[in-house]
C-alpha positions, 0 to 999 in steps of 0.5 A: 578322501574327504579332505581332498575335497575340501582342499580341491576348491582352495587349489583351483583358486590358487591355480587361477590367481595371475602373478603381478607383472614387474613394472614397466618403463619405456618410451615411443610404446615400447614396454621395458620390464624392470629386472630385479634380483629375485622373483621376476613375472611378466605375461604370467611367466615367472622365474627367479634371477640373480644379477651377480650370477647372471643366472635365471632359474625355475623352481625345481631346475638348475639355474641357467645363464642369462642368453647372450646378447641380453644386457641386464645392467641397465635394469630393464629388459624388453618382452622379447628378452624377457621371454628369452630368459624364461625360456633359457631357464625352462630349458635347463636340467631338472634337479637330480636329473641329467649330467652326472 
């Protein structure tokens, strides 16, 4: 029990940390978010992206396909596209749950 009280402040500090956002590029005030293979973060939302398979995944979930209509070939996506990709990953089945 004592270890739990020692660990609680550390967990609070780690939980409060924000993930650094991916680099942006864009013109005319529209931010394009860089999309790279591996970990991608924006507005404190993160997912893993696999450009070869065109999938996004959250920890503990099965991979989900990148939603149709999102062009990832250019290496950048808009904020609404990033949110749509995050939502697709969040809606996928959890590992060990679902279809059998």
